N, C-alpha and C positions, 0 to 999 in steps of 0.2 A: 544737500549732502547725500551721498549714496550710503546706505548702511548694508554692511554684508550680513547675510543669513547664516553664514558658516559658523558652527561653533568655534569659540575662541580657542579652545584646547586643541583643535585640529589644524589651525592655520600653520603652525611650524612644520607639521608633517607635510601639508601640502607644498609648502614653499621647498622642502627638502626633496621631495619627489620631482618637483619641477626642475630643480637643479640637477638632479641624477639623470634625468631624460636629456637635459641639454649635453651633459658630459658623455653620455653614450652616443649622441648624434655627433659629437666632435671626435670620438673614438672612431666610428664608423668613417668619417671624412678622412681623418688621418690615414687609416688603413687603406683606403681606396686611393690615397696619394703615395702609397709605398712606403709608409714610415713603419719599421717593423717593431717599434717599442709602443705602438698606439695603445695596445690593450693595457700595457704595463704602465703607462703614464696615467692612464685612466683609472687603473686600480689603485695607483697611489693617490690620486685626487679623490677617489670615492673613501679610501680609508681615512684619509684627513677629514672628509665631510662627515665621515660616520661618527668620529671622534668628537667633532664640533657639535654634531646632533646629539651625542649623549650629553655633554656639558649643557647644551640649551635645554634638553629634556629635564635634566635635574634641577636646574634653575627655574624652570617654567611650571613643573608640576610638584616639585618639593616632595619626593618619595622618603618614606621614613627612614630608609636605609640607603643613602647615596653611595656609600662606599663600593658596593658591588658594581654598580653602573659606571663610576668613575675609573675602577680597575678595567672595565672593558674598553673605556676611552684610551686608557694607556696602552692597553694591548694594539689598539689601532695605530697608535703612534708608533709602537715597536715594529708593526707590520710594514708602515711606511719607510720607516728607517731602513728595514731590509730591502725593500724595493729600490731606494736610492742608492745603497751599496751596490746592488745587483746591476743597476744601470751604469753606475761609475766603471765596474768591473768590465762590463760588456764593451765599453767604449775603449778602456785601456788595454784590456786583454781580450780580443775577440775570440770567440770559441773557448770562454774559460772552463777550467775543470770543474767537475762537480763531485763533492760538495765544496762549498766556498764560504767565504765570510758572511754573505748575505743569508745563507742558510743557518748559520750560528746565530746571526741576529734574530731571525724569526723564532727560533727555539728559546732563545734566552729572553728576548724583549717582548713575546706575545703569549706563549703558551702559559708560562707560569701565572700570569695576570688573568687569562682566561678561567684557569683552574680555581684560583683563589676567588674570583668572582662567583662562579657557580656554587662553590662551597659556602660562600656568605649566603646566597639565595637559599640553598638547602637548609642551612642552619636557622635562617629566619622564618622559613615556612614550616618547617617540621624539627622542632629541637630535638625530638625524641629519636632514638635509632630507627623506628619503624622497619622491624625485621623483615616483614613481607616485601616491602619497597626494596630493601638492600638485596634480598636473595634473588628477586625478579632481575634487578640491575646486573647481579652477579651473573645469572645465567646468560643473559644477552652479550655482557661483556666478554665472557668466557668463550662464547661462540665467535664473537668478533676477533678475539686474540688469536684463536686457531686459524680463522682465515687469513688474518694479517702474517701470521708465521709462514703458512703455506705460501701465500702468493705475494707477500711483500719482504718480510724480514730475511728468510732463507734466500730468495733470489737476490736481494740487496747485498747480503753478505757475500754471496758467491761472486757478485759483479764488482764489488768494491773492497773485498776483502784483502786484496793484494796491495792495495794502496796504503797511504799514512794511516796510522791509528787514529788519529783525531778525525779523518774524514770518515772513516767506519763508524765511528761513535755518533757523528752527525746523522749518517743515513739511518742507523738503528733507532735513534732518539725521535726520528720523525713519527713513525707509526706508533712508538711507545707513547709518545705525548699525546698523539690522537687518541689512543685507547683510553688513557686517563681522562682525556675531556669526554669521551664517549660515556665512560662509566658514571662520571659525576653528573653529566647531562641525563643519562637514564634515571639515576637516582631522583634528580630535580623532577623529572617527567612523571615517574611512577609514584612520587610521594602524594599524589592527589592534589585537590585543589581546583579552583575554578579555571576553566580554560579560556583566559581572556585573550583578546587578540595580540597583546605585547608579547605574552608568553610564547604563543604560536609562532610569531616572527623572530623572536629571539632564538628559539629551537630551530626553526628554519634556517636562520643564519649559521648555526653551529652545524647543522646537517649539511649544507651546501659546502661550507668551509672544509669539513672532514672528507667529503667526497672529492673536492677538487685537490686536497693534499694527496689523496690516494692517487687520482690520475697523474698528477705531476710526479710522484715517486715513480709510477709505474712508466712514464715517459722517460725519466732519467735512467731506469734501469734498462729500458729498450734502447736508449740513445736517440730517441725521436724528439726530445723537447729542442724547441727553438724559441727566441724571444717573442716571436708572433704566434706562438700557440695559442689556440683558443681556450686552453686551460685556463688562462688569466681572466676569462670572462666570469669564471666561477667565483673568483675572489671579489669581483665586482658586485655579483649579485648578493654575495654574502654581507658585504658592507652596506648595501641598500637595505637589506632587511634588518640588520642591526640599528641603524639610523632610524628607520621606520619604527621598529620597536621601542626606541629610547623617546620618541616624539609622539607616541600614541598616548592618549589620556590614561589608558588602562596599565601603563608601565608602574604606576604606584602600587598596584596589586601583586606584584611579583614578590614582594617581602612580607605579604600578610600571612598571618599563621593559618595554617590548614588544621581543620578537624581531623580526628582519626579517620583513615581509609575506611570503606565499607568492608564488611566481613567478606562478602562474595566477591572474587575477582571478576571483572567485566568479561564478556565472551571475546572483545577484541585483545584484552591482555593475555587471556588464555591462548588465543591464536598466535600472539606474538611470542609467548613463551614456547609454545610448541614449536613454532619455526625456528627459534633459536636452539632448541635442544635437538632439532634434526640436522643442523648444519654439519655437526661432526660426522654422521654417517653418509651425508650427502657427499661431503669432500672427499671421504674415503672412496666411494664409488666412481667419482669423477677423476680423481687421480689413479684409480687403477684402470679405469677404461683409457686414460691417456697414455698409460705405460709409464707413469712417472711417480709411482707411489714410492715415497722414500721417508715418509713421516709417521709411520705405523706407530711407534711409541708415542709420538706427541699427540696423535689423533686419540690413541687409547687412554692416555692421560686426560685428555679434555672430556672424552666420554665418561670417564670415571667421575670426574669433577662435576659434570652436569647432572649425572645420575644422583650424586650425593645431595647436590643443591635442590633439585626436583624432590627427592625424598625429605629433605628438610622441610621444604615448602609444603609439601602434602601433610607432613606430620603437623606443621603449624596450623594448617586449615583444619584438621581433624580436632585437634586441641581447642581451636577457637570456636568451632561448631558445638564442642562438648561444654565449653563455658557458657556459651550462648544458651543452650539447652537447660542448664542448671542454675542459670543466674537470673534473677529478676531484674528487668532493665530499669525499673524506677527506683528500686532501693539498693540494689547491688548484694542483696541477700541470695541464699539458696533458694530454689523453688520447690513446690510440691513433687515435682518429677524426682529431685534428689533426696528430699527429706524421708519420703516413705521408705525406699530400700535401705536407707541409712538406719532409719529407726529399726527396722528388722534385724540388721546386722548387729546393732549395739544390744538390743534385747537378748539376742542369742550370746553374744559375749558376756553379758552381765549374769545370764544364767549359767554359764560354764565357770566363771572366775568368782562369783558371789559378791562381786563389786557393784553396789548399788547404782541406778540410773534413774535421773530425774527428768520429768517431762513438764513443761508448762506451756499452756496455750493462752494467749493474750488477744484481747479484742479492744479497739479503741470505742469508747463510749460515745454514743450520739454523733457517729461520724458523717451521717447523712445531714446533720443540722450543719455541720461545718461546711460542706459542699453546697448547701442550699443558701446558706448566710454569705459566704466569702467567695464562692465558686470553686470549681474542680482544680485549677491550679492551686489554690491554698489547701486543698485536701491532699493534694500530691506532696506539697511541701511538708504537711504534717506527717504523712508516712515516711517520707525520707528522714526527718527528725527523730521519728519513732525507731526507725532501723538503726540510726547513727548511735542512739542511746542504748539501745539492746546490745549492739556489737561493742560499744565502748565499756560496758559494765560486764560483759562476757569474757571468758577465758578463750585462748586461741583454740583450744581443743573443744569448745562448745559448739553446737551446730545451731546456727540462727537461720530461720527460713521465714519467707512470707508465702502463706497458703494461697492468698487470694484476698481481694478487698482489703479489710482493714484488720485481717486475721493474722497473727503471727504465732510461730512456734519456736521453742528452745528446748533443746537436748542437752542435758548437763551429765556427763559421765562421772560417777563417783559421789553424786549427790543423793543421799537419802531423805526421808520426808522432812525432817527438821530442817536440814540444809536447803532443799529446794524451797521450802516455804520461806526461808530467810532471803534467798536470792529473789524470789518473786516479788516479796515485800520491798526489797530495795529497787527493784526495776518499777514497781508502782509508784513509788515515791519520786523516782527520776522522772517519771513522765508528768507529775504535776507541774513541773516548771514551764512558764509559759513558753510557746513554741512560735518562732518566727515564721511568717507566712508571705514575706516580701513586701515591698513598699513600706517598710518601717513597722508594719503591724504584727502584733502577736495574739496568740489565741491560747485560752486555758483549755488544756485537754486532760482527761482521766482515762484509765485503763481498767479492765476487769481481766482477772487473772485466774485460771484453773490449774491445778498441780496434780500430778500422780507419780508415782515411783514404781520401779521394778527392783527387786521382787517383793517389796513390803506390800504394795497395794495390788499388783498384777503381775502376771506371769508371762503374757504373751503381748505382741504388738498391738493386736486389736483391742485387748482389754485396757491397756495402759493409755491408748488414744481415747477411748470410749469413756474412760473414768475421767481423765482430764477434761473432756469435753463437757462431761455433766458437772463437773466442779466449775467450769467456766460459765455455764447456763445457771447454775445455782448463784454465782457472784453477781450476775446480772439481775437475776430475780431478786436477789437480797438488797439491791440499792445501788450497784455498780460502784467503781472506784474502790475495790477490795480484792484480797486474795481469798480463794477458797480451795478446800480438798474435800473429796467425797470419799468416804470408806469404802473399801473393796467389796463388802458385801452387798453394796448396791448395785454392783455390776454382776455379781453372781445371782442376785435376785432378778436380773433382766430388766431392771428400771432404765429404759432407754430415753426417758424424758429429756426433752430439751433438743438442742441442734446436734446433728450428728455429721455436719458436713465435714469435720476434720478426719473422720473416720475414712473417707474415701481416699485418703493420702495412701493408705495401704494397698490400694488396688491398682496405683499407678506402675 
């Protein structure tokens, strides 16, 4: 018995490609024999094969969300139905007028299903809005819409506007539907995720199909389309790519949820956005040189939309960078970079208004033992729990920050000496509850806390930090797992014993 070494998951794909190769050979032979519908017949056969390939791929690989794939299979059936109607009309009414029933069938039976399938893929991969991906897709779609208006929609309207209203609607709907498919496909592409082969094949199928639609409409506008037009070969290629995507083992990954995209856009994406933003002025120059500039208002409107989209995108990048700079990636708390200037502002405000300001510094006791005994992932888990309990017990107006390591700081506007001591004691007790560290394990943790207030204990940012730092040191020296406050005269006396690491916040 002969055993194949080919992976079982790739056998359907190999059979499909073999079959498509045979169809192309048949098309070439028919065309050589003078059959003017050879490419059209093979395009129909390819469409049916692609629909069958999608069904086989769904049954073979069992994707988590098969509905999107089955919608694509239905779109291919709609495409084949349009081809059949086209061939019947061509035989019954040679030289048929455009647009006709076949075009209406394409638009009703194919495009809505493709759009619905893409939407399902997008929602499965990135359920959130992903504002950056939406804006990037909008930039490229706006540029494509402008080009479609100048070179497709306006010429088509001028060519077929004098005919029946239904025909004009069909002519206009072609590029509109293509633009909708393009916009959703761009959102799908720019939403991030692993670039598996099935995704590349599927997007390639859409790209070829959209390009072929554009050529088809241009030929119709120019009056050069014939049944033996090589444009039909584009639909054949699109069908082959779709079937290959459905039969590739990686097709199951198209509906897998994607983590948040990286903060920094890649050079390739920036280049793509730059090219999209430049399309409007390029079209303006080209139309001016051709002497056919008639869409100044439309181009100006597109430029304004592109400018606003790019402005919003850049604003989002700036805001994201700021959040990244002031947010600790492990705990989600504010960083030392943010806490220092905020403390200075709050101390100044407290001095002007007379409203007290409380500061507490918290340190996890014997944190090195947790790392040594359970590993650094367990230590990270403890820090996350400490951060969650801090934010859970603080008010929305309080400033909670991680200075570094196992040290935390909390700034409480409106808290005098008694109130800050009460808050600190509540936090200390909250931390004594066992903390989960993964794999069902828990660890007992205690914290030491030092407090100071403005203006009762100190009058400057430097003094209040130094005072709270000294109190924290005293809590650790006194046995840990306690709250301490050091009188203000200790600061005036210049007693700087203990750790002064927190004071460095004010120099950031």
